[in-house]
C-alpha positions in Angstrom: 14.7 23.2 -77.0 13.0 25.1 -80.2 11.6 28.9 -79.7 9.9 31.0 -81.5 10.2 34.6 -81.7 7.4 37.3 -83.6 9.2 40.3 -84.5 7.5 43.9 -83.1 9.5 46.3 -85.2 12.4 46.6 -87.8 15.9 44.8 -86.4 18.9 42.4 -87.1 18.2 38.9 -86.7 21.3 39.1 -84.1 19.2 41.6 -82.1 15.9 40.3 -82.2 17.7 37.0 -80.6 19.5 38.4 -78.3 16.7 41.1 -76.7 14.5 37.5 -76.6 16.8 35.0 -75.6 18.4 34.4 -72.8 21.6 33.7 -74.4 25.8 35.6 -75.2 26.8 36.9 -77.8 29.2 33.5 -78.9 25.9 31.2 -78.4 24.4 33.1 -81.2 27.0 33.5 -83.7 27.0 29.7 -82.8 23.5 29.0 -83.3 23.9 31.2 -86.9 26.4 29.2 -88.1 25.2 25.9 -87.7 22.1 26.9 -89.7 19.8 27.0 -86.6 18.0 30.1 -87.4 14.8 29.9 -89.5 13.2 33.1 -90.7 9.8 32.7 -92.1 11.2 29.0 -92.2 13.6 29.7 -94.2 17.3 28.5 -92.8 19.4 32.0 -92.1 23.3 32.9 -90.8 24.0 35.9 -91.2 23.4 37.8 -88.0 22.8 41.3 -89.4 19.6 40.4 -91.7 16.6 42.3 -91.4 14.0 41.5 -89.7 10.8 42.9 -89.7 7.5 43.5 -87.3 5.1 40.2 -88.1 8.5 38.1 -89.2 8.8 34.9 -87.4 12.1 33.4 -86.7 12.8 29.8 -85.8 15.8 28.7 -83.4 16.3 25.2 -81.5 18.9 25.8 -78.6 20.7 23.1 -76.7 20.0 23.2 -73.2 23.1 23.8 -73.0 23.9 27.2 -74.1 20.7 28.2 -71.1 22.5 30.2 -68.7 20.0 29.3 -65.9 17.0 28.1 -65.7 13.6 29.2 -64.1 12.5 27.0 -60.5 9.8 25.6 -60.3 8.4 27.7 -57.1 5.1 26.1 -57.3 2.4 24.0 -58.9 -1.1 22.6 -58.8 -3.7 21.8 -61.9 -5.1 25.5 -61.9 -1.5 27.5 -61.3 2.7 27.7 -62.0 4.4 29.9 -60.1 8.3 30.8 -61.2 11.3 32.2 -60.0 12.6 33.9 -62.8 16.2 34.0 -64.1 17.9 37.4 -65.8 18.0 38.2 -68.9 14.6 35.8 -69.1 11.7 37.7 -71.4 9.1 36.2 -70.1 7.7 35.8 -73.6 8.9 34.0 -75.5 11.5 32.5 -73.5 10.3 32.4 -69.8 6.8 30.0 -71.1 8.9 28.0 -73.5 11.9 27.5 -70.8 8.4 26.0 -68.9 6.2 24.8 -70.5 8.2 21.2 -71.5 4.3 19.0 -71.2 2.1 21.4 -70.3 -0.5 21.8 -72.7 -1.2 25.3 -71.5 1.3 28.1 -70.0 0.6 31.4 -70.5 1.6 34.7 -67.5 -0.6 36.6 -66.8 1.6 39.8 -65.5 5.6 41.1 -66.5 9.2 41.4 -65.0 11.3 43.1 -67.1 14.2 41.1 -68.9 16.9 41.6 -66.2 14.3 42.0 -63.1 14.0 38.5 -61.3 12.2 36.6 -59.2 8.4 35.1 -58.5 6.6 35.5 -61.5 2.7 33.8 -62.2 1.5 31.6 -65.0 -2.0 30.3 -65.3 -2.5 26.8 -67.3 -5.8 26.9 -68.5 -8.3 29.7 -69.9 -10.5 29.6 -65.9 -7.4 30.6 -64.3 -6.1 33.0 -66.5 -9.0 34.7 -66.8 -9.5 34.8 -62.2 -5.4 35.7 -62.1 -5.1 38.7 -64.5 -9.1 40.0 -63.0 -7.2 39.2 -60.2 -4.7 41.7 -60.6 -7.3 44.8 -61.8 -8.8 44.6 -58.4 -5.8 44.4 -56.4 -5.5 40.9 -55.2 -2.6 40.0 -56.5 0.0 41.5 -54.0 3.2 41.3 -55.4 6.4 42.8 -53.2 9.9 43.5 -54.5 13.5 43.9 -53.0 16.0 47.4 -54.8 18.9 48.1 -53.7 19.0 51.5 -54.9 21.3 54.6 -54.6 20.5 57.2 -52.5 17.1 56.9 -49.5 13.1 57.5 -49.9 10.6 58.2 -47.3 8.8 55.6 -46.2 4.8 55.0 -47.4 3.0 55.5 -50.5 3.8 57.4 -53.5 1.6 58.4 -55.5 3.0 59.9 -59.5 1.8 59.7 -63.1 3.5 58.2 -65.6 3.9 58.3 -69.9 5.0 55.6 -71.8 6.8 56.4 -74.1 6.3 53.9 -76.5 9.1 55.1 -79.7 11.9 55.8 -77.2 11.2 52.7 -75.2 11.0 54.7 -71.6 8.6 56.3 -69.5 8.3 59.4 -67.9 6.7 60.3 -64.4 5.2 63.5 -63.5 4.0 64.4 -60.5 0.4 66.4 -61.6 -1.7 64.4 -64.2 -1.2 65.0 -67.4 -2.6 63.9 -70.9 -1.7 60.6 -71.3 -0.5 60.1 -68.2 -1.4 56.7 -66.0 -1.9 57.4 -62.1 1.2 54.8 -60.3 0.8 54.0 -56.7 4.5 52.5 -55.2 4.7 51.8 -51.3 8.0 51.9 -50.0 9.9 50.3 -47.0 13.6 51.2 -45.1 15.3 47.5 -44.6 18.9 48.1 -44.5 21.1 51.7 -45.4 24.9 50.5 -46.7 25.9 53.7 -47.0 25.0 55.9 -50.2 23.1 52.4 -51.3 19.7 51.4 -49.4 17.6 48.2 -49.7 14.2 48.8 -49.9 11.3 46.3 -49.5 8.8 47.7 -53.0 4.9 46.6 -52.8 3.3 47.9 -56.0 0.3 48.9 -55.6 -0.9 50.2 -59.9 1.3 47.6 -62.0 3.1 49.3 -64.8 5.6 49.2 -67.2 8.8 50.1 -65.2 7.3 51.1 -62.8 9.8 50.5 -60.1 12.5 51.5 -61.4 11.3 54.8 -63.4 9.0 55.6 -59.9 11.9 55.3 -57.6 14.9 57.6 -60.1 11.8 60.3 -59.9 12.1 60.2 -56.0 15.4 60.0 -56.4 16.8 56.9 -55.4 17.4 54.7 -58.7 18.1 51.3 -58.7 21.6 50.5 -58.6 22.4 48.9 -61.8 19.6 50.0 -63.9 21.0 51.3 -67.0 17.7 53.5 -68.1 16.7 55.0 -65.4 19.6 54.9 -63.4 23.0 56.6 -62.3 25.5 56.0 -64.5 28.3 56.6 -62.2 27.4 54.6 -59.0 26.5 51.6 -61.9 30.3 52.1 -63.1 31.6 51.8 -58.5 29.9 49.0 -57.9 30.0 47.3 -61.7 26.5 46.1 -61.4 25.2 46.5 -65.2 21.3 45.1 -64.4 19.4 46.8 -62.2 19.4 45.4 -59.1 15.9 44.2 -58.4 14.1 41.0 -57.2 9.9 39.9 -57.2 10.2 38.2 -53.7 7.4 37.3 -53.1 3.8 36.9 -53.7 0.3 37.0 -51.9 -3.0 35.7 -53.3 -6.4 37.4 -52.1 -10.0 37.1 -52.8 -10.0 34.8 -55.5 -12.7 32.4 -55.8 -13.0 30.0 -57.9 -8.4 29.4 -57.0 -9.6 30.0 -53.5 -7.3 27.5 -52.0 -4.2 29.6 -53.2 -5.9 32.8 -50.7 -3.7 34.4 -48.2 -0.7 31.9 -49.1 2.8 33.6 -49.1 5.5 32.2 -52.1 9.0 33.9 -52.2 11.8 33.5 -54.1 15.1 32.4 -52.3 17.5 35.2 -54.4 18.8 37.9 -52.3 20.2 41.2 -53.7 24.2 40.7 -53.1 25.7 44.6 -53.8 
């Protein structure tokens, strides 16, 4: 299985592979030792080698090295809905894992690397245009399960989010400021488990890290979140990755893809504390 990764910032070869592909450190070491990695078409076995913005890295990965393959929940001539595993970037990893003989496959939205669950991909330009427009018009309802530290009131929560590109972190404010974008997140308590709560979360807007940053701002960070979470509780419950699943998608008001309207797609994944 061949992957192509474009470098967006200076880093090492090992770090680039680790942050973009669902591979263990041991598997990355083996691929480097076997000279299965190329930078700009030239083989390189040095994991500490520098790669800079614009570099293309190619790597051949045996399927046995992939910890978990994505599953296809639904597919027709226009759309594919997949269930994304943990530690898998949408691009290039998920798309490459799913592409096979499909001539065109492009994700219409994103999930964080360590967020699992449903993601929608288009199989042609027409579908891509309609689905991305549906997201802009809020005609694609996305629901999540989130296991959080503490609790938050049921209802619609409005705030403002700033994406700090340099620090790769999002900052939330209760008031509008220059550079901040409005975020709206709806929450519903499903179950209280001591100091933890299982929430259903609906994204009204869809900003980078919105659920994770917004819930942390509201005093209920997602368990296992190493960026916005509670380190003490993460260690107590031995969670290294955010306990967040994109579990349900509902389409509405589509035109060319009207056969999908009001259809509900659900992931089989469950959060286990």
